[in-house]
DSSP file (Angstrom, degrees, kcal/mol; ACC not computed):
  #  RESIDUE AA STRUCTURE BP1 BP2  ACC     N-H-->O    O-->H-N    N-H-->O    O-->H-N    TCO  KAPPA ALPHA  PHI   PSI    X-CA   Y-CA   Z-CA
    1    1 A M     >        0   0    0      0, 0.0     4,-1.9     0, 0.0     5,-0.2   0.000 360.0 360.0 360.0 -36.5  110.8  169.2   33.9
    2    2 A E  H  >  +     0   0    0      1,-0.2     4,-1.8     2,-0.2     5,-0.1   0.879 360.0  52.5 -63.0 -39.0  110.0  165.7   35.3
    3    3 A K  H  > S+     0   0    0      1,-0.2     4,-2.1     2,-0.2    -1,-0.2   0.884 107.1  53.0 -64.3 -39.2  106.6  167.0   36.7
    4    4 A H  H  > S+     0   0    0      1,-0.2     4,-2.2     2,-0.2    -2,-0.2   0.904 108.6  49.5 -62.8 -43.2  105.7  168.3   33.2
    5    5 A Q  H  X S+     0   0    0     -4,-1.9     4,-2.4     1,-0.2    -1,-0.2   0.869 108.2  54.3 -65.0 -36.5  106.4  164.9   31.6
    6    6 A F  H  X S+     0   0    0     -4,-1.8     4,-2.3     2,-0.2    -2,-0.2   0.930 110.0  45.8 -63.5 -45.5  104.3  163.2   34.2
    7    7 A Y  H  X S+     0   0    0     -4,-2.1     4,-2.4     2,-0.2    -2,-0.2   0.886 111.7  52.0 -65.2 -38.8  101.3  165.4   33.5
    8    8 A K  H  X S+     0   0    0     -4,-2.2     4,-2.4     1,-0.2    -1,-0.2   0.913 109.3  50.5 -62.7 -41.9  101.8  164.9   29.7
    9    9 A F  H  X S+     0   0    0     -4,-2.4     4,-2.4     1,-0.2    -2,-0.2   0.916 109.7  50.4 -60.9 -44.2  101.9  161.2   30.3
   10   10 A L  H  X S+     0   0    0     -4,-2.3     4,-2.4     2,-0.2    -2,-0.2   0.906 110.4  49.7 -62.0 -42.6   98.6  161.4   32.3
   11   11 A V  H  X S+     0   0    0     -4,-2.4     4,-2.2     1,-0.2    -2,-0.2   0.946 113.5  44.6 -62.6 -49.1   96.9  163.4   29.6
   12   12 A W  H  X S+     0   0    0     -4,-2.4     4,-2.3     1,-0.2    -1,-0.2   0.864 112.4  52.6 -66.4 -35.2   97.9  161.0   26.8
   13   13 A T  H  X S+     0   0    0     -4,-2.4     4,-2.5    -5,-0.2    -1,-0.2   0.923 110.1  47.6 -65.3 -43.9   97.0  158.0   28.9
   14   14 A S  H  X S+     0   0    0     -4,-2.4     4,-2.2     2,-0.2    -2,-0.2   0.885 111.6  50.9 -66.5 -37.3   93.5  159.3   29.6
   15   15 A V  H  X S+     0   0    0     -4,-2.2     4,-1.8     2,-0.2    -1,-0.2   0.924 111.3  48.8 -62.8 -43.9   93.0  160.1   25.9
   16   16 A A  H  X S+     0   0    0     -4,-2.3     4,-1.4     1,-0.2    -2,-0.2   0.929 112.9  46.3 -62.8 -46.0   94.0  156.6   25.0
   17   17 A F  H  X S+     0   0    0     -4,-2.5     4,-1.7     1,-0.2    -1,-0.2   0.870 110.1  53.2 -67.0 -36.4   91.7  155.0   27.5
   18   18 A S  H  X S+     0   0    0     -4,-2.2     4,-1.9     1,-0.2    -1,-0.2   0.859 107.3  52.0 -68.0 -32.7   88.8  157.2   26.5
   19   19 A S  H  < S+     0   0    0     -4,-1.8    -1,-0.2     1,-0.2    -2,-0.2   0.823 108.8  51.5 -71.9 -29.0   89.2  156.2   22.9
   20   20 A L  H  < S+     0   0    0     -4,-1.4     4,-0.2     1,-0.2    -2,-0.2   0.855 111.7  47.5 -70.6 -34.3   89.2  152.5   23.9
   21   21 A H  H  < S+     0   0    0     -4,-1.7     2,-0.4    -5,-0.1    -2,-0.2   0.870 112.4  45.8 -76.7 -37.5   86.0  153.0   25.8
   22   22 A C  S  < S-     0   0    0     -4,-1.9   102,-0.1    -5,-0.1    -1,-0.1  -0.892 111.9  -2.9-118.2 135.5   83.9  154.9   23.3
   23   23 A G  S  > S+     0   0    0     -2,-0.4     4,-1.3   100,-0.3     3,-0.2   0.347  80.4 114.5  85.0  -4.5   83.3  154.5   19.6
   24   24 A L  H  > S+     0   0    0     99,-0.3     4,-1.1    -4,-0.2    35,-0.1   0.849  75.6  59.7 -71.7 -29.9   85.4  151.5   18.6
   25   25 A G  H  4 S+     0   0    0      1,-0.2     4,-0.4    98,-0.2     3,-0.4   0.872 101.6  55.2 -61.2 -35.9   82.3  149.4   17.8
   26   26 A I  H >4 S+     0   0    0      1,-0.2     3,-1.2    -3,-0.2     4,-0.3   0.900 104.1  53.6 -63.6 -39.8   81.4  152.0   15.3
   27   27 A K  H 3< S+     0   0    0     -4,-1.3     3,-0.4     1,-0.3    -1,-0.2   0.762 109.4  49.8 -65.1 -23.5   84.8  151.6   13.6
   28   28 A C  T >< S+     0   0    0     -4,-1.1     3,-2.6    -3,-0.4    -1,-0.3   0.482  78.7 101.1 -92.4  -2.9   84.1  147.9   13.4
   29   29 A A  G X  S+     0   0    0     -3,-1.2     3,-0.6    -4,-0.4    -1,-0.2   0.841  86.2  46.0 -53.7 -35.7   80.6  148.3   11.8
   30   30 A S  G 3  S+     0   0    0     -3,-0.4    -1,-0.3    -4,-0.3    -2,-0.1   0.518 106.6  63.1 -83.6  -3.8   82.1  147.5    8.4
   31   31 A N  G <  S+     0   0    0     -3,-2.6    24,-0.4     3,-0.0    25,-0.4  -0.238  74.1 155.8-111.9  42.1   84.0  144.5    9.9
   32   32 A G    <   -     0   0    0     -3,-0.6    23,-0.3     1,-0.2    21,-0.0  -0.090  54.1 -71.0 -62.8 168.9   81.0  142.5   11.0
   33   33 A P        -     0   0    0      0, 0.0     2,-0.3     0, 0.0    21,-0.2  -0.263  49.0-149.3 -64.0 148.0   81.3  138.7   11.4
   34   34 A T  E     -A   53   0A   0     19,-2.1    19,-2.4    -3,-0.1     2,-0.5  -0.875   3.1-149.7-117.5 153.0   81.7  136.6    8.4
   35   35 A I  E     -A   52   0A   0     -2,-0.3     2,-0.4    17,-0.2    17,-0.2  -0.987  14.9-178.0-121.5 127.2   80.6  133.0    7.8
   36   36 A Q  E     -A   51   0A   0     15,-2.3    15,-2.9    -2,-0.5     2,-0.5  -0.994   7.4-163.2-127.7 130.6   82.5  130.8    5.4
   37   37 A Q  E     -A   50   0A   0     -2,-0.4     2,-0.4    13,-0.2    13,-0.2  -0.943   6.5-174.1-114.3 134.2   81.5  127.2    4.6
   38   38 A T  E     -A   49   0A   0     11,-2.6    11,-2.9    -2,-0.5     2,-0.5  -0.992  26.6-125.8-128.1 130.4   83.9  124.8    3.0
   39   39 A Q  E     +A   48   0A   0     -2,-0.4     9,-0.3     9,-0.2     3,-0.1  -0.648  34.8 167.4 -75.0 122.2   83.0  121.3    1.8
   40   40 A V  E     +     0   0A   0      7,-2.5     2,-0.3    -2,-0.5     8,-0.2   0.452  61.5  43.6-115.9  -6.1   85.5  119.0    3.5
   41   41 A G  E     -A   47   0A   0      6,-1.7     6,-1.6     2,-0.1    -1,-0.2  -0.999  55.4-164.8-141.9 140.8   83.9  115.6    2.8
   42   42 A Y        +     0   0    0     -2,-0.3    -1,-0.0     4,-0.2    -3,-0.0   0.114  53.0 110.8-115.3  21.1   82.4  114.4   -0.5
   43   43 A G  S    S-     0   0    0      2,-0.3    -2,-0.1     1,-0.0     4,-0.0   0.097  82.6 -59.8 -76.2-163.2   80.4  111.4    0.7
   44   44 A N  S    S+     0   0    0      1,-0.3    -2,-0.1     2,-0.1    -1,-0.0  -0.906 135.5  27.2-123.1 101.3   76.6  111.1    0.8
   45   45 A P  S    S-     0   0    0      0, 0.0    -2,-0.3     0, 0.0    -1,-0.3   0.459 105.6-128.7 -83.9 159.8   75.8  113.3    2.6
   46   46 A P        -     0   0    0      0, 0.0    63,-1.6     0, 0.0     2,-0.4  -0.301  17.7-126.5 -69.5 160.0   78.6  115.7    2.1
   47   47 A K  E     -AB  41 108A   0     -6,-1.6    -7,-2.5    61,-0.2    -6,-1.7  -0.918  23.0-165.4-112.6 135.7   80.4  117.2    5.1
   48   48 A Y  E     -AB  39 107A   0     59,-3.1    59,-2.1    -2,-0.4     2,-0.5  -0.930  12.6-149.6-121.5 143.5   80.9  121.0    5.6
   49   49 A M  E     -AB  38 106A   0    -11,-2.9   -11,-2.6    -2,-0.4     2,-0.5  -0.954  16.8-157.3-107.2 129.8   83.1  123.0    7.9
   50   50 A V  E     -AB  37 105A   0     55,-3.5    55,-1.8    -2,-0.5     2,-0.5  -0.925   4.4-164.4-111.6 130.4   81.7  126.3    8.9
   51   51 A E  E     -AB  36 104A   0    -15,-2.9   -15,-2.3    -2,-0.5     2,-0.5  -0.967   3.1-166.3-115.2 123.4   83.9  129.1   10.1
   52   52 A V  E     -AB  35 103A   0     51,-2.8    51,-2.3    -2,-0.5     2,-0.5  -0.957  16.7-170.3-107.4 123.8   82.5  132.1   12.0
   53   53 A Y  E     -AB  34 102A   0    -19,-2.4   -19,-2.1    -2,-0.5     2,-1.0  -0.962  24.0-146.7-126.7 124.7   85.0  134.9   12.1
   54   54 A N        -     0   0    0     47,-2.7    46,-0.9    -2,-0.5   -22,-0.1  -0.802  17.8-174.0 -85.4 104.7   85.0  138.2   14.1
   55   55 A R        +     0   0    0     -2,-1.0   -23,-0.1   -24,-0.4    -1,-0.1   0.561  49.3 107.5 -79.9  -8.7   86.8  140.5   11.7
   56   56 A C        -     0   0    0    -25,-0.4    44,-1.0     3,-0.2    45,-0.2  -0.581  55.3-160.1 -73.9 124.7   86.9  143.4   14.1
   57   57 A P  S    S+     0   0    0      0, 0.0    -1,-0.1     0, 0.0    -2,-0.0   0.522  86.0  35.0 -81.0  -3.8   90.5  143.9   15.4
   58   58 A M  S    S+     0   0    0      1,-0.2   -33,-0.1   -34,-0.1   -34,-0.1   0.691 108.9  50.4-121.3 -26.6   89.4  145.9   18.5
   59   59 A C        -     0   0    0    -35,-0.1    41,-0.2    39,-0.1    -1,-0.2  -0.926  69.5-122.2-127.3 140.5   86.0  144.6   19.9
   60   60 A P        -     0   0    0      0, 0.0    62,-2.6     0, 0.0    63,-0.4  -0.471  28.9-138.6 -67.1 149.3   84.5  141.3   20.9
   61   61 A V  E     -CD  97 121B   0     36,-2.2    36,-2.5    60,-0.2     2,-0.3  -0.938  23.2-170.2-112.6 136.7   81.3  140.5   19.0
   62   62 A I  E     + D   0 120B   0     58,-3.6    58,-2.1    -2,-0.4    33,-0.2  -0.830  53.6  21.2-126.0 160.9   78.4  139.0   20.9
   63   63 A N  E     -     0   0B   0     31,-1.8     2,-0.6    -2,-0.3    -1,-0.2   0.897  69.0-171.5  53.9  51.9   75.0  137.4   20.2
   64   64 A I  E     -     0   0B   0     27,-0.4    27,-2.7    31,-0.3     2,-0.4  -0.655   1.1-169.6 -78.4 118.7   75.7  136.4   16.6
   65   65 A H  E     -ED  90 118B   0     53,-3.1    52,-3.6    -2,-0.6    53,-1.1  -0.903   2.3-160.1-110.2 139.5   72.5  135.1   15.0
   66   66 A L  E     -ED  89 116B   0     23,-3.2    23,-2.1    -2,-0.4     2,-0.9  -0.870  25.6-120.0-115.1 149.6   72.5  133.4   11.6
   67   67 A K        +     0   0    0     48,-2.7    21,-0.2    -2,-0.3    20,-0.1  -0.819  45.0 164.4 -82.2 110.7   69.7  132.9    9.1
   68   68 A C    >   -     0   0    0     -2,-0.9     3,-1.5     1,-0.3    20,-0.2   0.295  24.8-153.3-121.3  10.1   69.8  129.1    9.1
   69   69 A G  T 3  S-     0   0    0      1,-0.2    18,-2.8    18,-0.2    -1,-0.3  -0.263  72.4 -17.5  57.8-131.9   66.5  128.0    7.5
   70   70 A S  T 3  S+     0   0    0     16,-0.2    -1,-0.2    17,-0.1    16,-0.1  -0.115  83.7 164.5-100.4  35.6   65.4  124.5    8.7
   71   71 A F    <   -     0   0    0     -3,-1.5     2,-0.4     1,-0.1    17,-0.1  -0.329  37.5-126.5 -56.3 124.9   68.9  123.5   10.0
   72   72 A P    >   -     0   0    0      0, 0.0     3,-1.8     0, 0.0     4,-0.3  -0.622   4.7-142.4 -79.7 130.2   68.4  120.5   12.3
   73   73 A Q  G >  S+     0   0    0     -2,-0.4     3,-1.5     1,-0.3     8,-0.1   0.799  95.6  72.2 -59.2 -29.7   69.9  120.9   15.8
   74   74 A A  G 3  S+     0   0    0      1,-0.3    -1,-0.3     3,-0.1     3,-0.1   0.650  85.1  68.8 -63.0 -14.5   71.0  117.2   15.8
   75   75 A L  G <  S+     0   0    0     -3,-1.8     2,-0.3     1,-0.1    -1,-0.3   0.699 109.0  17.9 -79.8 -19.3   73.7  118.1   13.2
   76   76 A V  S <  S-     0   0    0     -3,-1.5    -1,-0.1    -4,-0.3    31,-0.1  -0.994  89.2 -87.6-153.0 152.6   75.9  120.1   15.6
   77   77 A S    >>  -     0   0    0     -2,-0.3     4,-2.3     1,-0.1     3,-1.4  -0.380  31.9-133.8 -61.0 133.5   76.4  120.8   19.3
   78   78 A P  T 34 S+     0   0    0      0, 0.0    15,-0.3     0, 0.0    -1,-0.1   0.681 104.1  69.1 -65.2 -15.2   74.2  123.5   20.6
   79   79 A R  T 34 S+     0   0    0      2,-0.1     3,-0.2     1,-0.1    -2,-0.0   0.839 111.0  32.5 -66.1 -31.7   77.2  125.0   22.4
   80   80 A L  T <4 S+     0   0    0     -3,-1.4    12,-2.5     1,-0.3     2,-0.3   0.869 140.9   3.8 -92.3 -43.0   78.6  125.9   18.9
   81   81 A L  E  <  -F   91   0B   0     -4,-2.3     2,-0.5    10,-0.2    -1,-0.3  -0.910  69.0-166.7-148.0 114.6   75.3  126.6   17.0
   82   82 A K  E     -F   90   0B   0      8,-2.8     8,-2.6    -2,-0.3     2,-0.7  -0.900  19.5-134.3-109.7 127.6   71.9  126.6   18.7
   83   83 A V  E     +F   89   0B   0     -2,-0.5     6,-0.3     6,-0.2     3,-0.1  -0.694  27.5 173.6 -76.7 116.7   68.7  126.5   16.7
   84   84 A V  E     -     0   0B   0      4,-2.6     2,-0.3    -2,-0.7     5,-0.2   0.844  64.5 -27.5 -91.2 -42.0   66.5  129.1   18.4
   85   85 A A  E >  S-F   88   0B   0      3,-1.8     3,-2.5   -16,-0.1    -1,-0.4  -0.934  93.7 -51.5-160.7 173.2   63.6  129.0   15.9
   86   86 A F  T 3  S+     0   0    0      1,-0.3   -16,-0.2    -2,-0.3   -17,-0.1  -0.394 130.0   5.2 -56.9 124.6   63.0  128.3   12.3
   87   87 A G  T 3  S+     0   0    0    -18,-2.8     2,-0.4    -2,-0.1    -1,-0.3   0.521 113.8  97.3  79.4   5.3   65.6  130.4   10.4
   88   88 A D  E <   + F   0  85B   0     -3,-2.5    -4,-2.6   -19,-0.3    -3,-1.8  -0.947  41.3 163.9-134.8 114.0   67.3  131.6   13.6
   89   89 A C  E     -EF  66  83B   0    -23,-2.1   -23,-3.2    -2,-0.4     2,-0.4  -0.968  23.7-145.0-126.1 143.4   70.5  130.1   15.0
   90   90 A V  E >   -EF  65  82B   0     -8,-2.6    -8,-2.8    -2,-0.4     3,-0.5  -0.914  15.4-134.1-111.7 136.5   72.8  131.6   17.6
   91   91 A V  E >  S- F   0  81B   0    -27,-2.7     3,-2.3    -2,-0.4   -27,-0.4  -0.673  80.3  -3.7 -89.2 137.6   76.6  131.0   17.5
   92   92 A N  G >  S-     0   0    0    -12,-2.5     3,-2.0    -2,-0.3    -1,-0.2   0.776 121.4 -68.8  57.7  31.3   78.6  130.1   20.6
   93   93 A G  G <  S-     0   0    0     -3,-0.5    -1,-0.3   -15,-0.3    -2,-0.1   0.692  88.4 -66.4  63.1  18.0   75.5  130.4   22.8
   94   94 A G  G <  S+     0   0    0     -3,-2.3   -31,-1.8     1,-0.3    -1,-0.3   0.409 100.8 140.3  82.0  -2.7   75.5  134.2   22.3
   95   95 A L    <   -     0   0    0     -3,-2.0   -31,-0.3   -33,-0.2    -1,-0.3  -0.282  59.3 -81.7 -71.7 160.6   78.8  134.4   24.1
   96   96 A P        -     0   0    0      0, 0.0     2,-0.5     0, 0.0   -34,-0.2  -0.257  26.8-149.6 -67.0 145.9   81.6  136.8   22.9
   97   97 A L  B     -C   61   0B   0    -36,-2.5   -36,-2.2    -3,-0.1     3,-0.1  -0.982  30.9-124.7-104.7 125.0   84.0  136.0   20.1
   98   98 A A    >   -     0   0    0     -2,-0.5     3,-2.4   -38,-0.2   -44,-0.2  -0.140  45.8 -65.5 -63.3 163.0   87.2  137.9   20.9
   99   99 A P  T 3  S-     0   0    0      0, 0.0    -1,-0.2     0, 0.0   -44,-0.1  -0.298 123.8  -0.1 -52.0 130.2   88.7  140.3   18.3
  100  100 A L  T 3  S+     0   0    0    -44,-1.0     2,-0.2   -46,-0.9   -45,-0.1   0.573  98.9 146.2  63.4  14.3   89.8  138.4   15.3
  101  101 A Q    <   -     0   0    0     -3,-2.4   -47,-2.7   -45,-0.2     2,-0.4  -0.518  33.3-155.8 -79.8 148.0   88.7  135.1   16.9
  102  102 A K  E     -B   53   0A   0    -49,-0.2     2,-0.4    -2,-0.2   -49,-0.2  -0.929   5.2-163.7-119.8 147.2   87.3  132.2   14.8
  103  103 A I  E     -B   52   0A   0    -51,-2.3   -51,-2.8    -2,-0.4     2,-0.3  -0.992  11.9-161.2-128.2 140.8   85.0  129.4   15.8
  104  104 A F  E     +B   51   0A   0     -2,-0.4     2,-0.3   -53,-0.2   -53,-0.2  -0.897  14.6 168.0-122.9 148.0   84.5  126.3   13.7
  105  105 A F  E     -B   50   0A   0    -55,-1.8   -55,-3.5    -2,-0.3     2,-0.3  -0.975  18.3-144.3-150.7 158.0   81.9  123.5   13.5
  106  106 A N  E     +B   49   0A   0     -2,-0.3     2,-0.3   -57,-0.2   -57,-0.2  -0.863  14.6 178.9-118.5 152.8   81.2  120.7   11.1
  107  107 A Y  E     -B   48   0A   0    -59,-2.1   -59,-3.1    -2,-0.3     2,-0.6  -0.986  22.2-139.5-148.6 153.1   78.0  119.1    9.9
  108  108 A S  E     +B   47   0A   0     -2,-0.3     2,-0.3   -61,-0.2   -61,-0.2  -0.945  61.7  84.3-115.1 111.5   77.1  116.4    7.4
  109  109 A H  S    S-     0   0    0    -63,-1.6     3,-0.1    -2,-0.6    -2,-0.1  -0.939  88.4 -54.4 178.6 174.4   74.1  117.2    5.3
  110  110 A S  S    S-     0   0    0     -2,-0.3     2,-0.1     1,-0.1   -62,-0.1  -0.403  81.4 -77.4 -65.2 156.8   73.2  119.1    2.1
  111  111 A K        -     0   0    0    -64,-0.1     2,-0.5     1,-0.1    -1,-0.1  -0.323  43.6-158.5 -67.2 131.3   74.5  122.6    2.3
  112  112 A Y        -     0   0    0     -3,-0.1     2,-0.4    -2,-0.1   -43,-0.1  -0.925  17.6-130.5-104.0 130.5   72.6  125.2    4.4
  113  113 A L        -     0   0    0     -2,-0.5     0, 0.0     1,-0.1     0, 0.0  -0.676  28.1-179.8 -77.0 133.8   73.1  128.8    3.6
  114  114 A M        +     0   0    0     -2,-0.4   -46,-0.2   -46,-0.1     3,-0.1  -0.528   3.4 173.8-137.3  68.1   73.8  130.6    6.9
  115  115 A P        -     0   0    0      0, 0.0   -48,-2.7     0, 0.0     2,-0.1  -0.439  44.2 -93.8 -73.3 152.8   74.4  134.4    6.4
  116  116 A P  E     +D   66   0B   0      0, 0.0   -50,-0.3     0, 0.0     3,-0.1  -0.396  40.6 179.4 -63.0 140.4   74.7  136.6    9.5
  117  117 A A  E     -     0   0B   0    -52,-3.6     2,-0.3     1,-0.4   -51,-0.2   0.796  61.1  -8.5-106.3 -57.6   71.5  138.1   10.6
  118  118 A T  E     +D   65   0B   0    -53,-1.1   -53,-3.1   -55,-0.1    -1,-0.4  -0.970  60.4 157.0-142.3 157.1   72.3  140.2   13.7
  119  119 A W  E     -     0   0B   0     -2,-0.3     2,-0.3   -55,-0.2   -56,-0.2  -0.955  22.7-139.9-166.8 167.3   75.2  140.7   16.1
  120  120 A Y  E     -D   62   0B   0    -58,-2.1   -58,-3.6    -2,-0.3     2,-0.4  -0.994  13.0-131.9-138.8 144.1   76.5  143.3   18.5
  121  121 A F  E >   -D   61   0B   0     -2,-0.3     3,-1.2   -60,-0.2   -60,-0.2  -0.821  13.7-142.3 -92.6 134.6   79.9  144.7   19.4
  122  122 A Q  T 3  S+     0   0    0    -62,-2.6   -61,-0.1    -2,-0.4    -1,-0.1   0.668  96.7  66.7 -69.2 -16.4   80.7  144.8   23.1
  123  123 A C  T 3         0   0    0    -63,-0.4   -99,-0.3     1,-0.2  -100,-0.3   0.655 360.0 360.0 -78.7 -15.2   82.6  148.1   22.6
  124  124 A E    <         0   0    0     -3,-1.2    -1,-0.2  -100,-0.1    -2,-0.1   0.503 360.0 360.0 -74.7 360.0   79.5  150.1   21.7
């Protein structure tokens, strides 16, 4: 009986690992990264806090690009948000955000809209 349980354990373990390896990025497709901006200072210019959030509970998200218009690089560290070209900024140097991880940065200027443009899940 003990041998039977061992084989059953091996089968279930291999099924579990194969489900981790394949297809989880597809399950996260509807859980792409979100960007939320909150005004945290009301001076002139106002200050905004930006939160980039990986909503996928299973996969890291990499190479997050935002549509950032004419956002000036001088407003924030390029480690957090790097202006690649007009209208194209990359978050966290393109490095992964772990499942459910958030990254924050602040800037003082009039508000820039920064919706997500492209990203990739490492599980795909």
